[in-house]
C-alpha positions as CSV (number, residue, x, y, z in Angstrom):
1,A,16.5,27.8,21.7
2,M,16.9,24.9,23.7
3,G,13.5,24.4,24.7
4,S,11.9,24.3,21.1
5,E,11.1,21.3,18.8
6,E,11.4,21.2,15.1
7,I,7.6,20.9,13.9
8,G,7.1,17.4,12.7
9,W,8.8,16.0,15.0
10,N,6.6,15.6,18.1
11,S,6.0,12.1,19.5
12,F,2.4,13.8,20.6
13,G,-0.5,15.0,18.7
14,A,-1.5,14.4,15.2
15,K,0.0,10.9,14.1
16,K,0.6,12.2,10.4
17,N,3.8,13.8,10.9
18,R,7.7,13.0,10.2
19,Y,8.2,11.1,13.7
20,Y,5.5,8.8,13.3
21,L,6.4,8.2,9.9
22,A,10.1,7.6,10.8
23,D,8.6,5.2,13.8
24,N,6.2,3.4,11.7
25,L,8.9,2.6,9.0
26,L,11.3,0.8,11.6
27,N,8.4,-0.7,13.8
28,Q,7.9,-4.5,13.2
29,M,4.0,-4.5,12.8
30,Y,4.6,-2.7,9.3
31,R,7.1,-5.6,8.0
32,P,4.3,-6.8,5.4
33,L,4.7,-3.3,3.8
34,R,8.3,-3.6,3.6
35,N,8.1,-6.7,2.2
36,C,5.4,-5.4,-0.1
37,Y,7.3,-2.5,-1.5
38,Y,10.1,-5.1,-2.4
39,S,7.7,-7.7,-4.2
40,Y,5.8,-5.2,-6.1
41,H,8.9,-3.0,-7.4
42,R,11.5,-5.7,-7.5
43,L,9.5,-8.8,-8.2
44,G,6.7,-7.4,-9.9
45,L,7.3,-4.3,-11.8
46,D,11.0,-4.9,-12.5
47,K,9.7,-8.3,-13.9
48,M,6.7,-7.5,-15.8
49,S,7.9,-7.3,-19.2
50,E,9.0,-11.1,-18.8
51,D,5.8,-12.6,-17.6
52,V,2.8,-10.1,-16.8
53,N,0.5,-12.5,-15.0
54,A,3.5,-14.2,-12.8
55,S,4.4,-10.7,-12.1
56,R,1.0,-9.5,-11.1
57,A,0.6,-12.6,-9.0
58,V,3.7,-11.6,-6.6
59,I,2.2,-8.1,-6.4
60,T,-1.2,-9.6,-5.4
61,Q,0.4,-11.4,-2.3
62,G,2.5,-8.4,-1.7
63,L,-0.9,-6.3,-1.0
64,L,-2.8,-9.2,0.1
65,S,-0.4,-9.2,3.2
66,L,-1.1,-5.3,3.7
67,E,-4.5,-6.8,5.2
68,E,-2.4,-7.7,8.4
69,I,-1.3,-3.8,8.9
70,H,-4.8,-2.9,8.2
71,Q,-6.4,-5.1,10.8
72,K,-4.5,-3.8,13.3
73,Q,-4.4,-0.2,12.5
74,Q,-7.1,1.2,10.2
75,G,-6.4,4.6,8.7
76,S,-2.4,3.9,8.9
77,Y,-0.7,6.7,7.5
78,L,2.0,4.4,5.9
79,L,-0.7,2.4,4.1
80,Q,-2.2,6.1,3.2
81,I,1.1,7.0,1.4
82,F,1.4,3.8,0.0
83,F,-2.2,3.8,-1.9
84,D,-1.9,7.6,-2.7
85,T,1.2,6.9,-4.7
86,K,0.4,3.7,-6.0
87,G,-3.4,3.8,-6.7
88,D,-3.4,4.8,-10.1
89,E,-0.7,2.4,-11.1
90,I,-2.4,-0.5,-9.5
91,V,-5.6,0.3,-11.3
92,N,-3.2,0.0,-14.8
93,I,-1.5,-3.2,-13.6
94,Y,-4.8,-5.1,-12.8
95,K,-7.0,-4.0,-15.9
96,Q,-5.6,-6.7,-18.1
97,A,-6.3,-9.2,-15.3
98,N,-8.8,-11.9,-15.5
99,D,-12.2,-11.6,-14.1
100,A,-12.0,-13.1,-11.1
101,E,-8.6,-11.7,-10.3
102,K,-10.2,-8.0,-10.8
103,T,-13.2,-8.8,-8.3
104,Q,-10.3,-10.4,-5.4
105,I,-7.9,-7.2,-6.1
106,V,-11.1,-4.5,-6.2
107,R,-12.6,-6.5,-3.1
108,L,-9.4,-6.3,-1.4
109,L,-8.3,-2.9,-2.2
110,S,-11.5,-1.2,-0.9
111,K,-11.2,-2.8,2.2
112,I,-8.3,-1.7,3.1
113,D,-8.3,1.5,1.3
114,P,-11.8,2.8,1.1
115,G,-10.9,6.2,0.3
116,H,-10.1,5.1,-3.1
117,T,-13.0,2.9,-3.7
118,T,-14.1,4.7,-7.0
119,K,-10.5,4.6,-8.3
120,Y,-10.5,0.7,-7.9
121,V,-13.8,-0.3,-9.4
122,K,-12.4,1.0,-12.7
123,I,-10.2,-2.3,-12.7
124,K,-13.6,-3.7,-13.6
125,K,-14.2,-1.6,-16.7
């Protein structure tokens, strides 16, 4: 029927639906997340076999940029999706880091993704 709308495409109600996912992906506020995805995958993971420390440093910079989004929009659906999918991988990336780097990244991740703090403290073990 013409008056019915597809489920998940409403711009009202819960903000965890396809409408907001698409809208946020295009929103300028989420540019740091788009840049983080690029640096995380292309400049970080893809080059990990060449230089682990440099690649991890690039990933760290990308993750640090996500703090800007967290400050503007705590509980962001896009950040939740990012950390739900990347959390375990991030833990594995930083397990071999030096102590200062581990402390920095655990502090950052616990701040911008508090729901997975118990996962992130495993980096220090």
